[in-house]
C-alpha positions as protocol buffer text, in pm:
chain_id: "A"
residue {
  index: 1
  type: MET
  ca { x: -1792 y: -2961 z: -692 }
}
residue {
  index: 2
  type: ASN
  ca { x: -1497 y: -2795 z: -520 }
}
residue {
  index: 3
  type: GLU
  ca { x: -1457 y: -2747 z: -144 }
}
residue {
  index: 4
  type: THR
  ca { x: -1781 y: -2627 z: 12 }
}
residue {
  index: 5
  type: PRO
  ca { x: -1753 y: -2284 z: 175 }
}
residue {
  index: 6
  type: PRO
  ca { x: -1817 y: -2262 z: 550 }
}
residue {
  index: 7
  type: THR
  ca { x: -2161 y: -2109 z: 602 }
}
residue {
  index: 8
  type: THR
  ca { x: -2434 y: -2044 z: 854 }
}
residue {
  index: 9
  type: PRO
  ca { x: -2802 y: -2098 z: 769 }
}
residue {
  index: 10
  type: LEU
  ca { x: -3006 y: -1833 z: 591 }
}
residue {
  index: 11
  type: VAL
  ca { x: -3213 y: -1613 z: 821 }
}
residue {
  index: 12
  type: ALA
  ca { x: -3556 y: -1455 z: 788 }
}
residue {
  index: 13
  type: GLY
  ca { x: -3545 y: -1194 z: 516 }
}
residue {
  index: 14
  type: ASP
  ca { x: -3265 y: -1358 z: 320 }
}
residue {
  index: 15
  type: PRO
  ca { x: -3352 y: -1435 z: -43 }
}
residue {
  index: 16
  type: ALA
  ca { x: -3353 y: -1796 z: -158 }
}
residue {
  index: 17
  type: GLN
  ca { x: -3203 y: -1701 z: -494 }
}
residue {
  index: 18
  type: VAL
  ca { x: -3027 y: -1397 z: -640 }
}
residue {
  index: 19
  type: GLY
  ca { x: -3015 y: -1371 z: -1017 }
}
residue {
  index: 20
  type: PRO
  ca { x: -2931 y: -1719 z: -1149 }
}
residue {
  index: 21
  type: TYR
  ca { x: -2772 y: -1825 z: -819 }
}
residue {
  index: 22
  type: PRO
  ca { x: -2957 y: -2034 z: -555 }
}
residue {
  index: 23
  type: LEU
  ca { x: -2818 y: -1940 z: -215 }
}
residue {
  index: 24
  type: HIS
  ca { x: -2666 y: -2216 z: 1 }
}
residue {
  index: 25
  type: GLY
  ca { x: -2604 y: -2019 z: 320 }
}
residue {
  index: 26
  type: ARG
  ca { x: -2441 y: -1709 z: 471 }
}
residue {
  index: 27
  type: MET
  ca { x: -2064 y: -1672 z: 456 }
}
residue {
  index: 28
  type: ASN
  ca { x: -2018 y: -1337 z: 632 }
}
residue {
  index: 29
  type: THR
  ca { x: -2149 y: -986 z: 680 }
}
residue {
  index: 30
  type: GLY
  ca { x: -1915 y: -700 z: 592 }
}
residue {
  index: 31
  type: GLY
  ca { x: -1901 y: -336 z: 494 }
}
residue {
  index: 32
  type: SER
  ca { x: -2035 y: -404 z: 144 }
}
residue {
  index: 33
  type: GLY
  ca { x: -2327 y: -623 z: 250 }
}
residue {
  index: 34
  type: VAL
  ca { x: -2413 y: -984 z: 321 }
}
residue {
  index: 35
  type: THR
  ca { x: -2211 y: -1248 z: 135 }
}
residue {
  index: 36
  type: TYR
  ca { x: -2369 y: -1582 z: 56 }
}
residue {
  index: 37
  type: ALA
  ca { x: -2234 y: -1909 z: -85 }
}
residue {
  index: 38
  type: ALA
  ca { x: -2393 y: -2026 z: -408 }
}
residue {
  index: 39
  type: PRO
  ca { x: -2318 y: -2298 z: -665 }
}
residue {
  index: 40
  type: ASP
  ca { x: -2162 y: -2128 z: -968 }
}
residue {
  index: 41
  type: GLY
  ca { x: -2319 y: -2369 z: -1218 }
}
residue {
  index: 42
  type: HIS
  ca { x: -1984 y: -2510 z: -1329 }
}
residue {
  index: 43
  type: GLY
  ca { x: -1896 y: -2741 z: -1042 }
}
residue {
  index: 44
  type: GLY
  ca { x: -1754 y: -2469 z: -818 }
}
residue {
  index: 45
  type: TRP
  ca { x: -1878 y: -2210 z: -572 }
}
residue {
  index: 46
  type: ALA
  ca { x: -1944 y: -1838 z: -591 }
}
residue {
  index: 47
  type: ALA
  ca { x: -1928 y: -1581 z: -314 }
}
residue {
  index: 48
  type: LEU
  ca { x: -2231 y: -1361 z: -382 }
}
residue {
  index: 49
  type: THR
  ca { x: -2268 y: -1027 z: -204 }
}
residue {
  index: 50
  type: VAL
  ca { x: -2593 y: -834 z: -181 }
}
residue {
  index: 51
  type: VAL
  ca { x: -2508 y: -467 z: -130 }
}
residue {
  index: 52
  type: ARG
  ca { x: -2636 y: -281 z: 175 }
}
residue {
  index: 53
  type: GLU
  ca { x: -2930 y: -48 z: 117 }
}
residue {
  index: 54
  type: GLU
  ca { x: -2749 y: 256 z: 255 }
}
residue {
  index: 55
  type: HIS
  ca { x: -2481 y: 225 z: -13 }
}
residue {
  index: 56
  type: VAL
  ca { x: -2739 y: 200 z: -291 }
}
residue {
  index: 57
  type: ALA
  ca { x: -2901 y: 524 z: -167 }
}
residue {
  index: 58
  type: VAL
  ca { x: -2580 y: 724 z: -230 }
}
residue {
  index: 59
  type: PRO
  ca { x: -2623 y: 937 z: -545 }
}
residue {
  index: 60
  type: GLY
  ca { x: -2436 y: 794 z: -843 }
}
residue {
  index: 61
  type: PHE
  ca { x: -2376 y: 457 z: -680 }
}
residue {
  index: 62
  type: ARG
  ca { x: -2535 y: 248 z: -954 }
}
residue {
  index: 63
  type: SER
  ca { x: -2339 y: 411 z: -1234 }
}
residue {
  index: 64
  type: ARG
  ca { x: -2013 y: 375 z: -1043 }
}
residue {
  index: 65
  type: PHE
  ca { x: -2102 y: 14 z: -965 }
}
residue {
  index: 66
  type: ALA
  ca { x: -2157 y: -66 z: -1333 }
}
residue {
  index: 67
  type: HIS
  ca { x: -1841 y: 115 z: -1442 }
}
residue {
  index: 68
  type: HIS
  ca { x: -1619 y: -59 z: -1188 }
}
residue {
  index: 69
  type: ALA
  ca { x: -1775 y: -398 z: -1259 }
}
residue {
  index: 70
  type: GLY
  ca { x: -1697 y: -354 z: -1627 }
}
residue {
  index: 71
  type: LEU
  ca { x: -1333 y: -278 z: -1548 }
}
residue {
  index: 72
  type: VAL
  ca { x: -1288 y: -570 z: -1308 }
}
residue {
  index: 73
  type: GLN
  ca { x: -1441 y: -817 z: -1555 }
}
residue {
  index: 74
  type: ARG
  ca { x: -1158 y: -732 z: -1796 }
}
residue {
  index: 75
  type: VAL
  ca { x: -893 y: -852 z: -1550 }
}
residue {
  index: 76
  type: ARG
  ca { x: -743 y: -1194 z: -1618 }
}
residue {
  index: 77
  type: SER
  ca { x: -510 y: -1304 z: -1341 }
}
residue {
  index: 78
  type: PRO
  ca { x: -452 y: -1619 z: -1136 }
}
residue {
  index: 79
  type: ARG
  ca { x: -410 y: -1385 z: -838 }
}
residue {
  index: 80
  type: VAL
  ca { x: -751 y: -1217 z: -873 }
}
residue {
  index: 81
  type: ALA
  ca { x: -1076 y: -1405 z: -810 }
}
residue {
  index: 82
  type: PRO
  ca { x: -1281 y: -1348 z: -1125 }
}
residue {
  index: 83
  type: LEU
  ca { x: -1597 y: -1143 z: -1108 }
}
residue {
  index: 84
  type: LEU
  ca { x: -1854 y: -1396 z: -1236 }
}
residue {
  index: 85
  type: ALA
  ca { x: -2155 y: -1168 z: -1258 }
}
residue {
  index: 86
  type: ALA
  ca { x: -2295 y: -842 z: -1126 }
}
residue {
  index: 87
  type: ASP
  ca { x: -2623 y: -655 z: -1148 }
}
residue {
  index: 88
  type: GLY
  ca { x: -2623 y: -290 z: -1050 }
}
residue {
  index: 89
  type: SER
  ca { x: -2980 y: -234 z: -1174 }
}
residue {
  index: 90
  type: ALA
  ca { x: -3142 y: -486 z: -938 }
}
residue {
  index: 91
  type: PRO
  ca { x: -3349 y: -347 z: -647 }
}
residue {
  index: 92
  type: ARG
  ca { x: -3059 y: -462 z: -429 }
}
residue {
  index: 93
  type: PRO
  ca { x: -2743 y: -463 z: -645 }
}
residue {
  index: 94
  type: TRP
  ca { x: -2529 y: -774 z: -614 }
}
residue {
  index: 95
  type: PHE
  ca { x: -2205 y: -920 z: -740 }
}
residue {
  index: 96
  type: ALA
  ca { x: -2063 y: -1273 z: -745 }
}
residue {
  index: 97
  type: THR
  ca { x: -1696 y: -1367 z: -744 }
}
residue {
  index: 98
  type: ALA
  ca { x: -1536 y: -1710 z: -759 }
}
residue {
  index: 99
  type: TYR
  ca { x: -1498 y: -1860 z: -413 }
}
residue {
  index: 100
  type: VAL
  ca { x: -1139 y: -1913 z: -300 }
}
residue {
  index: 101
  type: PRO
  ca { x: -1091 y: -2139 z: 5 }
}
residue {
  index: 102
  type: GLY
  ca { x: -863 y: -2018 z: 279 }
}
residue {
  index: 103
  type: PRO
  ca { x: -841 y: -1754 z: 552 }
}
residue {
  index: 104
  type: THR
  ca { x: -813 y: -1386 z: 477 }
}
residue {
  index: 105
  type: VAL
  ca { x: -504 y: -1196 z: 587 }
}
residue {
  index: 106
  type: ARG
  ca { x: -719 y: -1023 z: 848 }
}
residue {
  index: 107
  type: ASP
  ca { x: -843 y: -1352 z: 991 }
}
residue {
  index: 108
  type: MET
  ca { x: -496 y: -1510 z: 984 }
}
residue {
  index: 109
  type: VAL
  ca { x: -344 y: -1224 z: 1181 }
}
residue {
  index: 110
  type: ALA
  ca { x: -638 y: -1212 z: 1422 }
}
residue {
  index: 111
  type: THR
  ca { x: -599 y: -1584 z: 1494 }
}
residue {
  index: 112
  type: HIS
  ca { x: -224 y: -1635 z: 1485 }
}
residue {
  index: 113
  type: GLY
  ca { x: -69 y: -1289 z: 1514 }
}
residue {
  index: 114
  type: PRO
  ca { x: 178 y: -1134 z: 1266 }
}
residue {
  index: 115
  type: MET
  ca { x: 275 y: -1364 z: 982 }
}
residue {
  index: 116
  type: PRO
  ca { x: 630 y: -1510 z: 958 }
}
residue {
  index: 117
  type: GLY
  ca { x: 876 y: -1337 z: 727 }
}
residue {
  index: 118
  type: GLY
  ca { x: 860 y: -1604 z: 456 }
}
residue {
  index: 119
  type: GLN
  ca { x: 482 y: -1583 z: 434 }
}
residue {
  index: 120
  type: VAL
  ca { x: 495 y: -1203 z: 428 }
}
residue {
  index: 121
  type: ARG
  ca { x: 737 y: -1213 z: 134 }
}
residue {
  index: 122
  type: GLU
  ca { x: 510 y: -1453 z: -55 }
}
residue {
  index: 123
  type: LEU
  ca { x: 214 y: -1229 z: 21 }
}
residue {
  index: 124
  type: ALA
  ca { x: 398 y: -915 z: -93 }
}
residue {
  index: 125
  type: ALA
  ca { x: 501 y: -1074 z: -422 }
}
residue {
  index: 126
  type: GLY
  ca { x: 157 y: -1224 z: -486 }
}
residue {
  index: 127
  type: ILE
  ca { x: -35 y: -901 z: -427 }
}
residue {
  index: 128
  type: ALA
  ca { x: 212 y: -705 z: -641 }
}
residue {
  index: 129
  type: ALA
  ca { x: 167 y: -956 z: -926 }
}
residue {
  index: 130
  type: ALA
  ca { x: -213 y: -933 z: -892 }
}
residue {
  index: 131
  type: LEU
  ca { x: -207 y: -553 z: -904 }
}
residue {
  index: 132
  type: ALA
  ca { x: 24 y: -561 z: -1206 }
}
residue {
  index: 133
  type: ASP
  ca { x: -238 y: -768 z: -1390 }
}
residue {
  index: 134
  type: VAL
  ca { x: -515 y: -533 z: -1277 }
}
residue {
  index: 135
  type: HIS
  ca { x: -327 y: -228 z: -1400 }
}
residue {
  index: 136
  type: ALA
  ca { x: -238 y: -396 z: -1730 }
}
residue {
  index: 137
  type: ALA
  ca { x: -613 y: -429 z: -1792 }
}
residue {
  index: 138
  type: GLY
  ca { x: -656 y: -56 z: -1744 }
}
residue {
  index: 139
  type: ALA
  ca { x: -830 y: -99 z: -1408 }
}
residue {
  index: 140
  type: VAL
  ca { x: -757 y: -18 z: -1046 }
}
residue {
  index: 141
  type: TYR
  ca { x: -845 y: -216 z: -734 }
}
residue {
  index: 142
  type: PRO
  ca { x: -977 y: 37 z: -479 }
}
residue {
  index: 143
  type: ASN
  ca { x: -1052 y: -66 z: -122 }
}
residue {
  index: 144
  type: LEU
  ca { x: -787 y: -338 z: -105 }
}
residue {
  index: 145
  type: THR
  ca { x: -773 y: -436 z: 262 }
}
residue {
  index: 146
  type: PRO
  ca { x: -653 y: -737 z: 467 }
}
residue {
  index: 147
  type: ALA
  ca { x: -1011 y: -868 z: 454 }
}
residue {
  index: 148
  type: GLY
  ca { x: -999 y: -876 z: 73 }
}
residue {
  index: 149
  type: VAL
  ca { x: -689 y: -1095 z: 38 }
}
residue {
  index: 150
  type: VAL
  ca { x: -738 y: -1471 z: 80 }
}
residue {
  index: 151
  type: LEU
  ca { x: -442 y: -1699 z: 152 }
}
residue {
  index: 152
  type: GLY
  ca { x: -550 y: -1964 z: -96 }
}
residue {
  index: 153
  type: PRO
  ca { x: -402 y: -2309 z: -163 }
}
residue {
  index: 154
  type: ASP
  ca { x: -181 y: -2166 z: -439 }
}
residue {
  index: 155
  type: GLY
  ca { x: -94 y: -1836 z: -272 }
}
residue {
  index: 156
  type: PRO
  ca { x: -262 y: -1503 z: -206 }
}
residue {
  index: 157
  type: VAL
  ca { x: -567 y: -1407 z: -413 }
}
residue {
  index: 158
  type: LEU
  ca { x: -753 y: -1075 z: -424 }
}
residue {
  index: 159
  type: THR
  ca { x: -1122 y: -1146 z: -371 }
}
residue {
  index: 160
  type: GLY
  ca { x: -1286 y: -824 z: -252 }
}
residue {
  index: 161
  type: PHE
  ca { x: -1481 y: -656 z: -534 }
}
residue {
  index: 162
  type: GLU
  ca { x: -1581 y: -358 z: -325 }
}
residue {
  index: 163
  type: ALA
  ca { x: -1773 y: -148 z: -579 }
}
residue {
  index: 164
  type: HIS
  ca { x: -1704 y: 190 z: -416 }
}
residue {
  index: 165
  type: VAL
  ca { x: -1882 y: 112 z: -90 }
}
residue {
  index: 166
  type: ALA
  ca { x: -1817 y: 176 z: 280 }
}
residue {
  index: 167
  type: ALA
  ca { x: -1516 y: 406 z: 256 }
}
residue {
  index: 168
  type: ALA
  ca { x: -1487 y: 414 z: 636 }
}
residue {
  index: 169
  type: ASP
  ca { x: -1417 y: 41 z: 636 }
}
residue {
  index: 170
  type: SER
  ca { x: -1107 y: 111 z: 428 }
}
residue {
  index: 171
  type: ALA
  ca { x: -960 y: 387 z: 644 }
}
residue {
  index: 172
  type: GLY
  ca { x: -601 y: 303 z: 725 }
}
residue {
  index: 173
  type: TRP
  ca { x: -558 y: 73 z: 425 }
}
residue {
  index: 174
  type: VAL
  ca { x: -620 y: 283 z: 116 }
}
residue {
  index: 175
  type: ASP
  ca { x: -467 y: 615 z: 15 }
}
residue {
  index: 176
  type: PRO
  ca { x: -680 y: 902 z: 155 }
}
residue {
  index: 177
  type: GLU
  ca { x: -705 y: 1026 z: -207 }
}
residue {
  index: 178
  type: CYS
  ca { x: -938 y: 730 z: -270 }
}
residue {
  index: 179
  type: PHE
  ca { x: -1205 y: 904 z: -62 }
}
residue {
  index: 180
  type: THR
  ca { x: -1198 y: 1201 z: -302 }
}
residue {
  index: 181
  type: GLY
  ca { x: -1272 y: 983 z: -606 }
}
residue {
  index: 182
  type: ARG
  ca { x: -932 y: 1043 z: -772 }
}
residue {
  index: 183
  type: LEU
  ca { x: -852 y: 679 z: -845 }
}
residue {
  index: 184
  type: SER
  ca { x: -517 y: 578 z: -992 }
}
residue {
  index: 185
  type: SER
  ca { x: -281 y: 282 z: -983 }
}
residue {
  index: 186
  type: SER
  ca { x: -72 y: 458 z: -718 }
}
residue {
  index: 187
  type: ILE
  ca { x: -364 y: 423 z: -475 }
}
residue {
  index: 188
  type: ASP
  ca { x: -334 y: 47 z: -514 }
}
residue {
  index: 189
  type: MET
  ca { x: 34 y: 66 z: -427 }
}
residue {
  index: 190
  type: PHE
  ca { x: -48 y: 247 z: -102 }
}
residue {
  index: 191
  type: SER
  ca { x: -289 y: -35 z: -24 }
}
residue {
  index: 192
  type: TRP
  ca { x: -20 y: -291 z: -109 }
}
residue {
  index: 193
  type: GLY
  ca { x: 215 y: -134 z: 143 }
}
residue {
  index: 194
  type: SER
  ca { x: -57 y: -112 z: 407 }
}
residue {
  index: 195
  type: VAL
  ca { x: -163 y: -476 z: 374 }
}
residue {
  index: 196
  type: VAL
  ca { x: 196 y: -607 z: 373 }
}
residue {
  index: 197
  type: ALA
  ca { x: 280 y: -397 z: 679 }
}
residue {
  index: 198
  type: PHE
  ca { x: -29 y: -526 z: 860 }
}
residue {
  index: 199
  type: ALA
  ca { x: 56 y: -887 z: 778 }
}
residue {
  index: 200
  type: ALA
  ca { x: 407 y: -843 z: 918 }
}
residue {
  index: 201
  type: THR
  ca { x: 320 y: -638 z: 1227 }
}
residue {
  index: 202
  type: GLY
  ca { x: -47 y: -693 z: 1306 }
}
residue {
  index: 203
  type: ARG
  ca { x: -103 y: -315 z: 1288 }
}
residue {
  index: 204
  type: ALA
  ca { x: -226 y: -71 z: 1026 }
}
residue {
  index: 205
  type: PRO
  ca { x: 81 y: 143 z: 945 }
}
residue {
  index: 206
  type: PHE
  ca { x: -103 y: 473 z: 1004 }
}
residue {
  index: 207
  type: GLY
  ca { x: -354 y: 341 z: 1255 }
}
residue {
  index: 208
  type: THR
  ca { x: -728 y: 311 z: 1199 }
}
residue {
  index: 209
  type: GLY
  ca { x: -1035 y: 520 z: 1274 }
}
residue {
  index: 210
  type: ASP
  ca { x: -1180 y: 835 z: 1124 }
}
residue {
  index: 211
  type: PRO
  ca { x: -1067 y: 879 z: 760 }
}
residue {
  index: 212
  type: ASP
  ca { x: -972 y: 1243 z: 820 }
}
residue {
  index: 213
  type: ALA
  ca { x: -751 y: 1147 z: 1114 }
}
residue {
  index: 214
  type: VAL
  ca { x: -586 y: 871 z: 911 }
}
residue {
  index: 215
  type: ALA
  ca { x: -529 y: 1111 z: 622 }
}
residue {
  index: 216
  type: HIS
  ca { x: -366 y: 1361 z: 859 }
}
residue {
  index: 217
  type: ARG
  ca { x: -130 y: 1097 z: 995 }
}
residue {
  index: 218
  type: HIS
  ca { x: -43 y: 990 z: 642 }
}
residue {
  index: 219
  type: GLU
  ca { x: 45 y: 1344 z: 537 }
}
residue {
  index: 220
  type: ASN
  ca { x: 228 y: 1443 z: 854 }
}
residue {
  index: 221
  type: GLY
  ca { x: 358 y: 1128 z: 1021 }
}
residue {
  index: 222
  type: ARG
  ca { x: 568 y: 822 z: 956 }
}
residue {
  index: 223
  type: PRO
  ca { x: 428 y: 472 z: 905 }
}
residue {
  index: 224
  type: ASP
  ca { x: 479 y: 225 z: 1187 }
}
residue {
  index: 225
  type: LEU
  ca { x: 689 y: -43 z: 1016 }
}
residue {
  index: 226
  type: PHE
  ca { x: 855 y: -201 z: 1318 }
}
residue {
  index: 227
  type: GLY
  ca { x: 847 y: -576 z: 1249 }
}
residue {
  index: 228
  type: VAL
  ca { x: 845 y: -557 z: 867 }
}
residue {
  index: 229
  type: PRO
  ca { x: 1125 y: -779 z: 725 }
}
residue {
  index: 230
  type: ARG
  ca { x: 1432 y: -570 z: 648 }
}
residue {
  index: 231
  type: ASP
  ca { x: 1433 y: -664 z: 279 }
}
residue {
  index: 232
  type: LEU
  ca { x: 1073 y: -541 z: 244 }
}
residue {
  index: 233
  type: ALA
  ca { x: 1097 y: -229 z: 460 }
}
residue {
  index: 234
  type: GLY
  ca { x: 1227 y: -14 z: 173 }
}
residue {
  index: 235
  type: PRO
  ca { x: 956 y: -102 z: -81 }
}
residue {
  index: 236
  type: VAL
  ca { x: 681 y: -83 z: 181 }
}
residue {
  index: 237
  type: SER
  ca { x: 801 y: 256 z: 301 }
}
residue {
  index: 238
  type: ALA
  ca { x: 818 y: 379 z: -60 }
}
residue {
  index: 239
  type: ALA
  ca { x: 462 y: 263 z: -123 }
}
residue {
  index: 240
  type: LEU
  ca { x: 334 y: 465 z: 176 }
}
residue {
  index: 241
  type: VAL
  ca { x: 480 y: 806 z: 88 }
}
residue {
  index: 242
  type: PRO
  ca { x: 230 y: 1095 z: 58 }
}
residue {
  index: 243
  type: LEU
  ca { x: 318 y: 1182 z: -303 }
}
residue {
  index: 244
  type: ALA
  ca { x: 156 y: 928 z: -534 }
}
residue {
  index: 245
  type: GLU
  ca { x: 414 y: 977 z: -809 }
}
residue {
  index: 246
  type: ASP
  ca { x: 692 y: 865 z: -575 }
}
residue {
  index: 247
  type: ARG
  ca { x: 544 y: 520 z: -517 }
}
residue {
  index: 248
  type: PRO
  ca { x: 676 y: 208 z: -691 }
}
residue {
  index: 249
  type: ASP
  ca { x: 515 y: 58 z: -999 }
}
residue {
  index: 250
  type: ALA
  ca { x: 328 y: -271 z: -949 }
}
residue {
  index: 251
  type: ALA
  ca { x: 480 y: -448 z: -1250 }
}
residue {
  index: 252
  type: GLY
  ca { x: 837 y: -352 z: -1160 }
}
residue {
  index: 253
  type: LEU
  ca { x: 778 y: -439 z: -797 }
}
residue {
  index: 254
  type: ALA
  ca { x: 635 y: -779 z: -890 }
}
residue {
  index: 255
  type: ARG
  ca { x: 934 y: -858 z: -1112 }
}
residue {
  index: 256
  type: ALA
  ca { x: 1177 y: -763 z: -838 }
}
residue {
  index: 257
  type: LEU
  ca { x: 999 y: -958 z: -565 }
}
residue {
  index: 258
  type: THR
  ca { x: 963 y: -1274 z: -772 }
}
residue {
  index: 259
  type: GLY
  ca { x: 1304 y: -1257 z: -940 }
}
residue {
  index: 260
  type: SER
  ca { x: 1659 y: -1308 z: -817 }
}
residue {
  index: 261
  type: GLY
  ca { x: 1742 y: -943 z: -770 }
}
residue {
  index: 262
  type: GLY
  ca { x: 1556 y: -900 z: -443 }
}
residue {
  index: 263
  type: PRO
  ca { x: 1319 y: -615 z: -358 }
}
residue {
  index: 264
  type: PRO
  ca { x: 1373 y: -286 z: -540 }
}
residue {
  index: 265
  type: PRO
  ca { x: 1508 y: 21 z: -362 }
}
residue {
  index: 266
  type: PRO
  ca { x: 1272 y: 308 z: -283 }
}
residue {
  index: 267
  type: PRO
  ca { x: 1217 y: 561 z: -564 }
}
residue {
  index: 268
  type: GLU
  ca { x: 1517 y: 781 z: -640 }
}
residue {
  index: 269
  type: ARG
  ca { x: 1527 y: 1086 z: -420 }
}
residue {
  index: 270
  type: LYS
  ca { x: 1732 y: 1403 z: -426 }
}
residue {
  index: 271
  type: ARG
  ca { x: 2062 y: 1335 z: -258 }
}
residue {
  index: 272
  type: SER
  ca { x: 2114 y: 1499 z: 76 }
}
residue {
  index: 273
  type: GLY
  ca { x: 2484 y: 1563 z: 22 }
}
residue {
  index: 274
  type: THR
  ca { x: 2638 y: 1282 z: 223 }
}
residue {
  index: 275
  type: GLY
  ca { x: 2823 y: 1097 z: -53 }
}
residue {
  index: 276
  type: PRO
  ca { x: 3200 y: 1022 z: -62 }
}
residue {
  index: 277
  type: ALA
  ca { x: 3286 y: 1336 z: -257 }
}
residue {
  index: 278
  type: VAL
  ca { x: 3106 y: 1557 z: -6 }
}
residue {
  index: 279
  type: ALA
  ca { x: 3276 y: 1375 z: 283 }
}
residue {
  index: 280
  type: LEU
  ca { x: 3621 y: 1438 z: 130 }
}
residue {
  index: 281
  type: ALA
  ca { x: 3538 y: 1804 z: 78 }
}
residue {
  index: 282
  type: ALA
  ca { x: 3427 y: 1832 z: 440 }
}
residue {
  index: 283
  type: ALA
  ca { x: 3752 y: 1675 z: 558 }
}
residue {
  index: 284
  type: ALA
  ca { x: 3952 y: 1920 z: 346 }
}
residue {
  index: 285
  type: LEU
  ca { x: 3756 y: 2208 z: 494 }
}
residue {
  index: 286
  type: VAL
  ca { x: 3838 y: 2093 z: 846 }
}
residue {
  index: 287
  type: LEU
  ca { x: 4209 y: 2088 z: 763 }
}
residue {
  index: 288
  type: VAL
  ca { x: 4189 y: 2435 z: 609 }
}
residue {
  index: 289
  type: LEU
  ca { x: 4015 y: 2578 z: 914 }
}
residue {
  index: 290
  type: LEU
  ca { x: 4261 y: 2409 z: 1147 }
}
residue {
  index: 291
  type: GLY
  ca { x: 4553 y: 2558 z: 956 }
}
residue {
  index: 292
  type: ALA
  ca { x: 4390 y: 2900 z: 968 }
}
residue {
  index: 293
  type: ALA
  ca { x: 4337 y: 2874 z: 1341 }
}
residue {
  index: 294
  type: LEU
  ca { x: 4704 y: 2788 z: 1398 }
}
residue {
  index: 295
  type: ALA
  ca { x: 4809 y: 3082 z: 1182 }
}
residue {
  index: 296
  type: LEU
  ca { x: 4588 y: 3320 z: 1381 }
}
residue {
  index: 297
  type: TRP
  ca { x: 4725 y: 3185 z: 1705 }
}
residue {
  index: 298
  type: ALA
  ca { x: 5082 y: 3248 z: 1585 }
}
residue {
  index: 299
  type: LEU
  ca { x: 5001 y: 3603 z: 1477 }
}
residue {
  index: 300
  type: GLY
  ca { x: 4830 y: 3671 z: 1805 }
}
residue {
  index: 301
  type: ARG
  ca { x: 5148 y: 3586 z: 1991 }
}
residue {
  index: 302
  type: GLU
  ca { x: 5320 y: 3879 z: 1817 }
}
residue {
  index: 303
  type: GLY
  ca { x: 5058 y: 4120 z: 1958 }
}
residue {
  index: 304
  type: GLY
  ca { x: 4991 y: 4484 z: 1855 }
}
residue {
  index: 305
  type: SER
  ca { x: 4826 y: 4610 z: 1538 }
}
residue {
  index: 306
  type: ALA
  ca { x: 5003 y: 4350 z: 1335 }
}
residue {
  index: 307
  type: GLY
  ca { x: 4803 y: 4085 z: 1523 }
}
residue {
  index: 308
  type: ALA
  ca { x: 4473 y: 4256 z: 1443 }
}
residue {
  index: 309
  type: GLY
  ca { x: 4565 y: 4304 z: 1081 }
}
residue {
  index: 310
  type: GLY
  ca { x: 4685 y: 3944 z: 1057 }
}
residue {
  index: 311
  type: SER
  ca { x: 4357 y: 3821 z: 1202 }
}
residue {
  index: 312
  type: ALA
  ca { x: 4150 y: 4001 z: 943 }
}
residue {
  index: 313
  type: ALA
  ca { x: 4368 y: 3880 z: 660 }
}
residue {
  index: 314
  type: GLY
  ca { x: 4354 y: 3528 z: 795 }
}
residue {
  index: 315
  type: VAL
  ca { x: 3971 y: 3517 z: 795 }
}
residue {
  index: 316
  type: GLU
  ca { x: 3953 y: 3649 z: 439 }
}
residue {
  index: 317
  type: ARG
  ca { x: 4201 y: 3388 z: 323 }
}
residue {
  index: 318
  type: VAL
  ca { x: 4005 y: 3108 z: 487 }
}
residue {
  index: 319
  type: GLY
  ca { x: 3697 y: 3218 z: 295 }
}
residue {
  index: 320
  type: THR
  ca { x: 3885 y: 3197 z: -33 }
}
residue {
  index: 321
  type: GLN
  ca { x: 4022 y: 2854 z: 51 }
}
residue {
  index: 322
  type: VAL
  ca { x: 3682 y: 2723 z: 153 }
}
residue {
  index: 323
  type: SER
  ca { x: 3535 y: 2830 z: -178 }
}
residue {
  index: 324
  type: GLY
  ca { x: 3816 y: 2654 z: -356 }
}
residue {
  index: 325
  type: ALA
  ca { x: 3762 y: 2336 z: -159 }
}
residue {
  index: 326
  type: GLY
  ca { x: 3389 y: 2342 z: -222 }
}
residue {
  index: 327
  type: GLY
  ca { x: 3435 y: 2397 z: -596 }
}
């Protein structure tokens, strides 16, 4: 059997077995429910989570649970812990994923502070590759947070099957659109940027707290990316933009981060008019205006009505020359 997960003993009220899995001990308690360690029957370990009762009471939870479980079970990726089994019809729904040894990104940052640049780059590439595999299977990975990414022996692995539970626990990490139920792959890219930024800085890029407050900061503020490696700042910033269609694609991002070309640039934006051609035109305009000013000064020295007439003619001529320079 593989490395035994760290656990604490079962407490009064804990089941001895869930589905086909005998429980070995408690691993942790989180927003989804209590997670237990259990032998997976194949020489390894499973992390089995029994969902909190308050989540089960939400209308439509069981159908959403079953739908999302079906999608996740289609994903085949070395960067995603497989969903071994799930039962949304049980009195207390549960799901079991393969156990991956190692600290989560959240725990690593809490213990050691922001991760070094090299580790952040590996994390960014690994999560992007995982999301590319998820999207290729026609699924999305909602509620991706630092607590759902384990720094395993072979690199980062997504482990948090979160089955549409505890939205407040995800505030600051997932796109606010996730709370409306409009799931898409672009939501995962927002989460990618949030987790990478947290790993590099130790802070959620838009802060944490009430989902409405986080959503407001996302729509009206700028992400706090101070401390993100310079070569990742562009992709991370692009992943955190309000418009979902402007975010990078997971597959393209993964190829860029794992290849020799370096991180991709942010999505193409409308140019603001500061290119070389515009700069040359601006310089020409300055020269035209300077020449016009000298001409007006010379006419003014002659005085009288001729000076006034010359001034008016000079302004009109400048307008014509400016149009010519701009065209």
